[in-house]
MDAnalysis code that builds the backbone (N, CA, C; Angstrom):
import MDAnalysis as mda
import numpy as np

u = mda.Universe.empty(540, n_residues=180, atom_resindex=np.repeat(np.arange(180), 3), trajectory=True)
u.add_TopologyAttr("name", ["N", "CA", "C"] * 180)
u.add_TopologyAttr("resid", np.arange(1, 181))
u.add_TopologyAttr("resname", ["MET", "SER", "GLU", "SER", "GLN", "ILE", "SER", "LEU", "PHE", "VAL", "GLU", "ARG", "VAL", "GLY", "THR", "ASP", "VAL", "SER", "ASP", "HIS", "THR", "ARG", "ASP", "ASP", "ALA", "VAL", "GLY", "PRO", "PRO", "THR", "TYR", "GLY", "SER", "PRO", "THR", "GLY", "TRP", "ASP", "PRO", "GLY", "ARG", "VAL", "GLU", "SER", "ASN", "GLY", "TRP", "GLU", "HIS", "GLY", "THR", "LEU", "ARG", "ARG", "ALA", "THR", "VAL", "HIS", "GLY", "VAL", "ARG", "LEU", "TYR", "ASN", "ALA", "GLY", "ALA", "TYR", "HIS", "GLU", "SER", "HIS", "ASP", "CYS", "PHE", "GLU", "ASP", "GLU", "TRP", "TYR", "ASN", "TYR", "GLY", "ALA", "GLY", "THR", "THR", "GLU", "SER", "ALA", "PHE", "LEU", "HIS", "GLY", "MET", "VAL", "GLN", "VAL", "ALA", "ALA", "GLY", "ALA", "TYR", "LYS", "HIS", "TYR", "ASP", "PHE", "ASP", "ASP", "ASP", "ALA", "GLY", "MET", "ARG", "SER", "LEU", "PHE", "ARG", "THR", "ALA", "ARG", "GLN", "TYR", "LEU", "SER", "GLY", "VAL", "PRO", "ALA", "ASP", "TYR", "TYR", "GLY", "VAL", "ASP", "VAL", "ASP", "ASP", "VAL", "ARG", "GLN", "THR", "LEU", "ASP", "ALA", "ALA", "LEU", "SER", "ASP", "PRO", "THR", "ALA", "LEU", "ASP", "GLY", "TRP", "GLY", "ILE", "GLU", "LEU", "ASP", "GLY", "GLU", "ARG", "PRO", "GLU", "ALA", "ASP", "ARG", "LEU", "ASP", "ARG", "GLU", "TYR", "ALA", "ALA", "GLU", "LEU", "GLU"])
u.atoms.positions = np.array([
    [127.639, 103.805, 42.781],
    [129.031, 104.138, 42.982],
    [129.543, 104.786, 41.698],
    [130.181, 105.936, 41.830],
    [130.694, 106.635, 40.658],
    [131.938, 105.938, 40.108],
    [132.306, 106.295, 38.887],
    [133.486, 105.701, 38.265],
    [134.753, 106.027, 39.059],
    [134.867, 107.243, 39.598],
    [136.053, 107.602, 40.383],
    [136.090, 106.831, 41.700],
    [134.912, 106.566, 42.310],
    [134.885, 105.776, 43.537],
    [135.302, 104.341, 43.258],
    [134.857, 103.794, 42.134],
    [135.251, 102.440, 41.767],
    [136.746, 102.368, 41.536],
    [137.303, 103.351, 40.835],
    [138.746, 103.375, 40.583],
    [139.524, 103.449, 41.890],
    [139.064, 104.284, 42.816],
    [139.719, 104.414, 44.115],
    [139.649, 103.099, 44.880],
    [138.491, 102.418, 44.848],
    [138.330, 101.145, 45.529],
    [139.274, 100.102, 44.943],
    [139.315, 99.999, 43.616],
    [140.184, 99.021, 42.966],
    [141.639, 99.328, 43.278],
    [142.008, 100.606, 43.261],
    [143.384, 100.989, 43.584],
    [143.718, 100.617, 45.024],
    [142.778, 100.865, 45.939],
    [143.007, 100.604, 47.359],
    [143.047, 99.106, 47.651],
    [142.092, 98.348, 47.097],
    [141.998, 96.933, 47.377],
    [142.815, 96.117, 46.386],
    [142.795, 96.532, 45.130],
    [143.487, 95.770, 44.099],
    [142.790, 94.445, 43.875],
    [143.493, 93.529, 43.271],
    [142.906, 92.216, 43.041],
    [143.259, 91.260, 44.165],
    [144.163, 91.637, 45.050],
    [144.569, 90.791, 46.156],
    [144.157, 91.451, 47.466],
    [143.083, 90.931, 48.072],
    [142.604, 91.553, 49.300],
    [143.560, 91.370, 50.463],
    [144.552, 90.495, 50.342],
    [145.464, 90.285, 51.463],
    [146.234, 91.557, 51.806],
    [146.554, 92.399, 50.809],
    [147.210, 93.672, 51.113],
    [146.267, 94.579, 51.891],
    [145.006, 94.568, 51.498],
    [143.992, 95.410, 52.141],
    [143.660, 94.918, 53.542],
    [143.838, 93.633, 53.797],
    [143.436, 93.057, 55.074],
    [144.629, 92.707, 55.959],
    [145.760, 93.281, 55.665],
    [146.967, 93.042, 56.461],
    [146.894, 93.858, 57.749],
    [147.342, 93.251, 58.831],
    [147.444, 93.942, 60.116],
    [148.616, 93.335, 60.869],
    [149.741, 94.006, 60.819],
    [150.951, 93.469, 61.441],
    [150.939, 93.537, 62.957],
    [149.925, 94.175, 63.546],
    [149.818, 94.251, 65.006],
    [149.096, 93.036, 65.598],
    [148.516, 92.190, 64.770],
    [147.796, 91.018, 65.256],
    [148.800, 89.928, 65.588],
    [148.636, 89.335, 66.756],
    [149.563, 88.296, 67.191],
    [149.258, 86.936, 66.597],
    [150.208, 86.024, 66.704],
    [149.985, 84.653, 66.229],
    [149.003, 83.925, 67.147],
    [148.538, 82.744, 66.735],
    [147.621, 82.003, 67.607],
    [148.319, 81.608, 68.901],
    [147.559, 81.488, 69.956],
    [148.133, 81.067, 71.238],
    [148.123, 79.558, 71.383],
    [147.493, 78.863, 70.416],
    [147.386, 77.414, 70.479],
    [147.173, 76.873, 69.068],
    [147.871, 75.823, 68.722],
    [147.631, 75.131, 67.466],
    [148.133, 75.863, 66.241],
    [147.716, 75.349, 65.104],
    [148.090, 75.897, 63.809],
    [146.840, 75.963, 62.931],
    [145.944, 76.947, 63.207],
    [144.656, 76.995, 62.510],
    [144.770, 77.392, 61.043],
    [143.734, 77.033, 60.292],
    [143.623, 77.457, 58.903],
    [143.626, 78.987, 58.869],
    [144.431, 79.552, 57.964],
    [144.567, 81.001, 57.851],
    [145.899, 81.502, 58.381],
    [146.608, 80.645, 59.120],
    [147.878, 81.047, 59.719],
    [148.997, 80.155, 59.202],
    [150.122, 80.785, 58.908],
    [151.303, 80.076, 58.436],
    [152.492, 80.690, 59.160],
    [153.203, 79.912, 59.991],
    [154.317, 80.480, 60.763],
    [155.434, 81.047, 59.894],
    [155.501, 80.645, 58.623],
    [156.524, 81.160, 57.724],
    [156.157, 82.472, 57.049],
    [154.919, 82.891, 57.186],
    [154.452, 84.132, 56.572],
    [154.855, 85.291, 57.477],
    [155.479, 86.294, 56.915],
    [155.944, 87.442, 57.691],
    [154.807, 88.431, 57.955],
    [154.013, 88.709, 56.940],
    [152.945, 89.697, 57.057],
    [151.902, 89.251, 58.071],
    [151.373, 90.208, 58.797],
    [150.304, 89.980, 59.767],
    [150.642, 88.865, 60.751],
    [151.940, 88.763, 61.102],
    [152.386, 87.740, 62.050],
    [151.924, 86.342, 61.671],
    [151.892, 86.076, 60.375],
    [151.554, 84.752, 59.880],
    [150.128, 84.590, 59.402],
    [149.267, 85.561, 59.654],
    [147.865, 85.455, 59.237],
    [147.707, 85.891, 57.790],
    [146.964, 85.121, 57.013],
    [146.698, 85.510, 55.632],
    [145.950, 86.842, 55.602],
    [145.006, 86.994, 56.511],
    [144.233, 88.234, 56.629],
    [144.244, 88.649, 58.102],
    [145.158, 89.530, 58.451],
    [145.299, 89.954, 59.842],
    [144.062, 90.635, 60.389],
    [143.376, 91.400, 59.536],
    [142.172, 92.085, 60.023],
    [141.052, 91.085, 60.313],
    [141.034, 89.954, 59.590],
    [140.040, 88.919, 59.867],
    [140.324, 88.307, 61.235],
    [141.581, 88.033, 61.528],
    [141.927, 87.477, 62.841],
    [141.570, 88.475, 63.943],
    [141.891, 89.741, 63.742],
    [141.584, 90.758, 64.756],
    [140.080, 90.820, 65.018],
    [139.273, 90.867, 63.977],
    [137.819, 90.915, 64.136],
    [137.300, 89.643, 64.802],
    [137.889, 88.500, 64.464],
    [137.472, 87.235, 65.050],
    [137.759, 87.195, 66.543],
    [138.944, 87.615, 66.930],
    [139.297, 87.621, 68.357],
    [138.324, 88.492, 69.139],
    [138.101, 89.709, 68.664],
    [137.177, 90.607, 69.367],
    [135.745, 90.071, 69.338],
    [135.298, 89.589, 68.177],
    [133.938, 89.087, 68.048],
    [133.662, 87.885, 68.935],
    [134.608, 86.961, 69.008],
    [134.442, 85.775, 69.862],
    [134.406, 86.176, 71.330],
    [135.337, 87.009, 71.744],
    [135.369, 87.423, 73.151],
    [134.084, 88.140, 73.555],
    [133.583, 88.994, 72.690],
    [132.348, 89.717, 72.986],
    [131.162, 88.752, 73.026],
    [131.106, 87.811, 72.103],
    [130.047, 86.807, 72.133],
    [130.068, 86.075, 73.473],
    [131.238, 85.609, 73.859],
    [131.363, 84.821, 75.086],
    [131.014, 85.626, 76.338],
    [131.079, 86.942, 76.251],
    [130.712, 87.806, 77.376],
    [129.230, 88.196, 77.329],
    [128.498, 87.682, 76.337],
    [127.079, 87.991, 76.217],
    [126.787, 89.296, 75.507],
    [127.805, 89.891, 74.883],
    [127.625, 91.134, 74.125],
    [127.387, 90.758, 72.660],
    [126.222, 90.182, 72.387],
    [125.929, 89.602, 71.078],
    [125.836, 90.649, 69.976],
    [125.250, 91.782, 70.266],
    [125.132, 92.838, 69.257],
    [126.513, 93.343, 68.856],
    [127.381, 93.570, 69.839],
    [128.742, 94.046, 69.565],
    [129.556, 92.985, 68.823],
    [129.359, 91.718, 69.190],
    [130.025, 90.624, 68.496],
    [129.613, 90.616, 67.027],
    [128.326, 90.728, 66.793],
    [127.775, 90.799, 65.440],
    [128.456, 91.910, 64.652],
    [128.604, 93.083, 65.263],
    [129.211, 94.224, 64.584],
    [130.658, 93.952, 64.187],
    [131.411, 93.259, 65.037],
    [132.811, 92.939, 64.716],
    [132.902, 92.065, 63.470],
    [132.096, 91.008, 63.446],
    [132.111, 90.104, 62.285],
    [131.575, 90.791, 61.038],
    [130.507, 91.565, 61.199],
    [129.888, 92.212, 60.040],
    [130.817, 93.245, 59.407],
    [131.481, 94.043, 60.216],
    [132.371, 95.068, 59.684],
    [133.488, 94.446, 58.845],
    [134.029, 93.331, 59.294],
    [135.102, 92.668, 58.552],
    [134.565, 91.945, 57.321],
    [133.365, 91.455, 57.384],
    [132.758, 90.715, 56.280],
    [132.776, 91.534, 54.994],
    [132.642, 92.845, 55.104],
    [132.603, 93.709, 53.920],
    [133.932, 93.744, 53.161],
    [135.001, 93.203, 53.726],
    [136.307, 93.182, 53.052],
    [136.445, 92.068, 52.022],
    [135.484, 91.148, 51.954],
    [135.646, 89.951, 51.133],
    [134.510, 89.796, 50.140],
    [134.843, 89.253, 49.001],
    [133.848, 89.040, 47.965],
    [133.005, 87.804, 48.222],
    [131.844, 87.778, 47.628],
    [130.952, 86.621, 47.738],
    [131.656, 85.389, 47.181],
    [131.387, 84.259, 47.798],
    [131.956, 83.008, 47.324],
    [133.288, 82.648, 47.946],
    [133.837, 83.515, 48.788],
    [135.108, 83.197, 49.435],
    [134.850, 82.520, 50.782],
    [135.808, 81.749, 51.234],
    [135.693, 81.114, 52.548],
    [135.636, 82.174, 53.637],
    [136.409, 83.243, 53.469],
    [136.403, 84.329, 54.448],
    [134.995, 84.922, 54.590],
    [134.356, 85.176, 53.471],
    [133.009, 85.733, 53.476],
    [132.014, 84.765, 54.120],
    [132.098, 83.490, 53.770],
    [131.188, 82.492, 54.332],
    [131.358, 82.391, 55.845],
    [132.606, 82.356, 56.303],
    [132.872, 82.281, 57.744],
    [132.305, 83.494, 58.473],
    [132.636, 84.667, 57.987],
    [132.182, 85.890, 58.653],
    [130.665, 86.036, 58.601],
    [130.064, 85.723, 57.463],
    [128.611, 85.803, 57.348],
    [127.955, 84.820, 58.313],
    [128.518, 83.617, 58.402],
    [128.002, 82.631, 59.349],
    [128.102, 83.118, 60.781],
    [129.225, 83.720, 61.141],
    [129.412, 84.203, 62.512],
    [128.510, 85.397, 62.816],
    [128.238, 86.224, 61.808],
    [127.258, 87.307, 61.967],
    [125.904, 86.706, 62.357],
    [125.523, 85.625, 61.669],
    [124.245, 84.978, 61.937],
    [124.221, 84.307, 63.316],
    [125.348, 83.734, 63.731],
    [125.437, 83.116, 65.065],
    [125.190, 84.169, 66.145],
    [125.892, 85.298, 66.040],
    [125.729, 86.366, 67.036],
    [124.317, 86.938, 67.010],
    [123.765, 87.126, 65.814],
    [122.404, 87.666, 65.699],
    [121.380, 86.685, 66.271],
    [121.589, 85.394, 66.062],
    [120.676, 84.392, 66.606],
    [120.687, 84.366, 68.130],
    [121.880, 84.459, 68.703],
    [121.983, 84.503, 70.170],
    [121.324, 85.774, 70.706],
    [121.500, 86.877, 69.991],
    [120.871, 88.145, 70.368],
    [119.347, 87.997, 70.383],
    [118.800, 87.363, 69.344],
    [117.351, 87.122, 69.292],
    [116.907, 86.267, 70.474],
    [117.656, 85.210, 70.763],
    [117.295, 84.274, 71.832],
    [117.356, 84.933, 73.210],
    [118.477, 85.560, 73.520],
    [118.681, 86.081, 74.871],
    [118.050, 87.452, 75.113],
    [118.117, 88.319, 74.137],
    [117.635, 89.683, 74.373],
    [116.153, 89.876, 74.030],
    [115.604, 89.008, 73.169],
    [114.220, 89.180, 72.738],
    [113.348, 87.949, 72.978],
    [113.931, 86.878, 73.524],
    [113.195, 85.637, 73.773],
    [112.466, 85.184, 72.504],
    [113.162, 85.314, 71.374],
    [112.596, 85.005, 70.057],
    [113.311, 83.779, 69.490],
    [112.874, 82.598, 69.908],
    [113.527, 81.376, 69.452],
    [113.230, 81.042, 67.998],
    [112.098, 81.488, 67.479],
    [111.828, 81.285, 66.050],
    [112.831, 82.085, 65.215],
    [113.091, 83.320, 65.614],
    [114.093, 84.145, 64.934],
    [115.481, 83.555, 65.060],
    [115.806, 83.047, 66.257],
    [117.095, 82.401, 66.479],
    [117.259, 81.209, 65.542],
    [116.236, 80.376, 65.459],
    [116.328, 79.177, 64.606],
    [116.541, 79.557, 63.137],
    [115.850, 80.564, 62.680],
    [116.002, 81.003, 61.295],
    [117.440, 81.465, 61.039],
    [117.968, 82.258, 61.948],
    [119.342, 82.753, 61.795],
    [120.358, 81.617, 61.916],
    [120.111, 80.678, 62.816],
    [121.043, 79.557, 62.982],
    [121.017, 78.626, 61.770],
    [119.866, 78.438, 61.151],
    [119.826, 77.611, 59.928],
    [120.667, 78.264, 58.824],
    [120.547, 79.580, 58.710],
    [121.346, 80.301, 57.715],
    [122.833, 80.221, 58.067],
    [123.157, 80.411, 59.343],
    [124.560, 80.315, 59.783],
    [125.122, 78.943, 59.454],
    [124.345, 77.918, 59.694],
    [124.776, 76.543, 59.439],
    [125.107, 76.353, 57.964],
    [124.314, 76.953, 57.090],
    [124.579, 76.863, 55.650],
    [125.900, 77.545, 55.306],
    [126.111, 78.755, 55.825],
    [127.348, 79.474, 55.524],
    [128.572, 78.744, 56.069],
    [128.452, 78.164, 57.233],
    [129.608, 77.528, 57.880],
    [129.860, 76.102, 57.400],
    [128.987, 75.575, 56.554],
    [129.098, 74.164, 56.161],
    [130.420, 73.831, 55.473],
    [130.978, 74.717, 54.682],
    [132.216, 74.423, 53.967],
    [133.463, 75.051, 54.567],
    [133.332, 75.651, 55.739],
    [134.460, 76.321, 56.383],
    [135.299, 75.280, 57.125],
    [136.645, 75.356, 57.028],
    [137.494, 74.402, 57.741],
    [137.193, 74.363, 59.249],
    [137.481, 73.218, 59.853],
    [137.143, 72.949, 61.256],
    [137.779, 73.917, 62.247],
    [138.969, 74.409, 61.957],
    [139.672, 75.307, 62.875],
    [140.086, 76.545, 62.080],
    [139.150, 77.428, 61.858],
    [139.356, 78.569, 60.971],
    [139.695, 79.817, 61.771],
    [140.870, 80.349, 61.518],
    [141.367, 81.537, 62.211],
    [141.287, 81.376, 63.725],
    [141.445, 80.133, 64.187],
    [141.468, 79.829, 65.614],
    [140.134, 79.439, 66.197],
    [139.032, 79.614, 65.457],
    [137.696, 79.264, 65.948],
    [137.445, 77.774, 65.713],
    [136.942, 77.087, 66.728],
    [136.550, 75.689, 66.584],
    [135.196, 75.660, 65.872],
    [135.244, 75.701, 64.554],
    [134.030, 75.787, 63.736],
    [133.192, 74.517, 63.872],
    [133.842, 73.365, 64.051],
    [133.069, 72.136, 64.258],
    [132.192, 72.254, 65.500],
    [132.733, 72.796, 66.575],
    [131.959, 72.975, 67.802],
    [130.812, 73.963, 67.585],
    [131.059, 75.016, 66.819],
    [129.997, 75.980, 66.517],
    [128.874, 75.276, 65.760],
    [129.234, 74.505, 64.734],
    [128.217, 73.796, 63.942],
    [127.409, 72.830, 64.815],
    [128.088, 72.079, 65.673],
    [127.398, 71.123, 66.544],
    [126.458, 71.832, 67.511],
    [126.881, 72.962, 68.046],
    [126.037, 73.703, 68.982],
    [124.835, 74.304, 68.271],
    [125.037, 74.812, 67.063],
    [123.901, 75.322, 66.291],
    [122.887, 74.213, 66.042],
    [123.369, 73.039, 65.653],
    [122.477, 71.907, 65.413],
    [121.688, 71.561, 66.677],
    [122.354, 71.523, 67.807],
    [121.687, 71.199, 69.071],
    [120.667, 72.268, 69.450],
    [121.024, 73.537, 69.251],
    [120.133, 74.642, 69.625],
    [118.903, 74.719, 68.728],
    [119.003, 74.210, 67.517],
    [117.830, 74.209, 66.637],
    [116.697, 73.372, 67.223],
    [117.042, 72.302, 67.920],
    [115.995, 71.482, 68.542],
    [115.783, 71.831, 70.013],
    [116.814, 72.372, 70.672],
    [116.694, 72.733, 72.081],
    [117.535, 73.986, 72.354],
    [116.904, 75.156, 72.359],
    [117.645, 76.406, 72.549],
    [118.465, 76.479, 73.841],
    [118.140, 75.652, 74.829],
    [118.932, 75.677, 76.067],
    [120.351, 75.145, 75.837],
    [120.607, 74.570, 74.669],
    [121.973, 74.130, 74.337],
    [122.945, 75.310, 74.336],
    [122.414, 76.525, 74.196],
    [123.262, 77.721, 74.211],
    [123.672, 78.126, 75.627],
    [122.906, 77.717, 76.618],
    [123.168, 78.135, 77.996],
    [124.539, 77.646, 78.453],
    [125.373, 78.591, 78.823],
    [126.712, 78.269, 79.308],
    [127.724, 77.980, 78.217],
    [127.294, 77.999, 76.961],
    [128.208, 77.714, 75.863],
    [128.921, 78.976, 75.417],
    [130.182, 78.841, 75.067],
    [130.953, 79.927, 74.479],
    [131.716, 79.405, 73.281],
    [132.071, 80.305, 72.398],
    [132.824, 79.947, 71.199],
    [134.276, 79.721, 71.585],
    [134.827, 78.620, 71.098],
    [136.221, 78.301, 71.405],
    [137.150, 78.985, 70.405],
    [138.174, 79.636, 70.952],
    [139.199, 80.316, 70.161],
    [140.556, 79.921, 70.711],
    [141.401, 79.340, 69.882],
    [142.730, 78.900, 70.291],
    [142.683, 77.982, 71.509],
    [141.696, 77.098, 71.547],
    [141.604, 76.110, 72.613],
    [141.026, 76.626, 73.922],
    [140.564, 77.876, 73.944],
    [139.969, 78.456, 75.149],
    [138.643, 79.109, 74.794],
    [137.930, 79.556, 75.793],
    [136.679, 80.292, 75.602],
    [136.826, 81.659, 76.282],
    [137.605, 82.542, 75.635],
    [137.913, 83.838, 76.271],
    [136.721, 84.775, 76.284],
    [136.695, 85.670, 77.275],
    [135.646, 86.686, 77.363],
    [136.238, 88.068, 77.157],
    [135.364, 88.994, 76.817],
    [135.760, 90.359, 76.457],
    [136.384, 91.099, 77.633],
    [137.283, 91.985, 77.273],
    [137.843, 92.927, 78.232],
    [137.635, 94.341, 77.668],
    [138.238, 95.297, 78.291],
    [138.074, 96.701, 77.892],
    [138.461, 96.922, 76.432],
    [139.544, 96.316, 75.980],
    [140.009, 96.520, 74.603],
    [139.013, 95.994, 73.578],
    [138.373, 94.881, 73.884],
    [137.367, 94.333, 72.970],
    [136.175, 95.275, 72.869],
    [135.750, 95.808, 74.000],
    [134.607, 96.735, 74.002],
    [134.963, 98.040, 73.280],
    [136.182, 98.512, 73.446],
    [136.620, 99.720, 72.751],
    [136.666, 99.485, 71.245],
    [137.141, 98.313, 70.832],
    [137.184, 97.971, 69.409],
    [135.776, 98.030, 68.810],
    [134.820, 97.413, 69.496],
    [133.444, 97.397, 69.004],
    [132.857, 98.810, 68.979],
    [133.161, 99.611, 69.970],
    [132.635, 100.974, 70.022],
    [133.161, 101.818, 68.854],
    [134.377, 101.560, 68.427],
    [134.963, 102.297, 67.303],
    [134.277, 101.963, 65.970],
    [133.576, 100.846, 65.910],
    [132.911, 100.435, 64.676],
    [131.627, 101.209, 64.429],
    [131.077, 101.813, 65.476],
    [129.800, 102.526, 65.352],
    [129.941, 103.821, 64.614],
])
């Protein structure tokens, strides 16, 4: 990266990624008060990082619809907004691994690959709050643990977001297509 590119990046992102990750078009949670959301915060409709919530909503819905590769892309694209060692980075990296593991299991019948990815996901998600940006992270961790010994634990399972297990619609697929 050249010196001018670094200067442009620092100017654009600054030291506070919340300005860079703001998205005022993202709605508040439909249920509960998850980590990452504060009803008193004006920016991003209460989300500390609106773009993280947007990517999470699309990524979860796509995962639940069996579009594991597209789900992976949603989480991965947003992951690049955060530095190593942050909770945001750990959550997104973990979710990238969850989607990739399901992709290995369902699309390639590669349970050894799935287990490797799920072990890594479990490590990344270990310190993430239980209800992060609306995702029931405890349920994700428990399902990963179960699937490590019995991959059929994934059958019929979906990621919970705001107390539901939503599936993708046209807008989610369009969002993922724009990432390519």
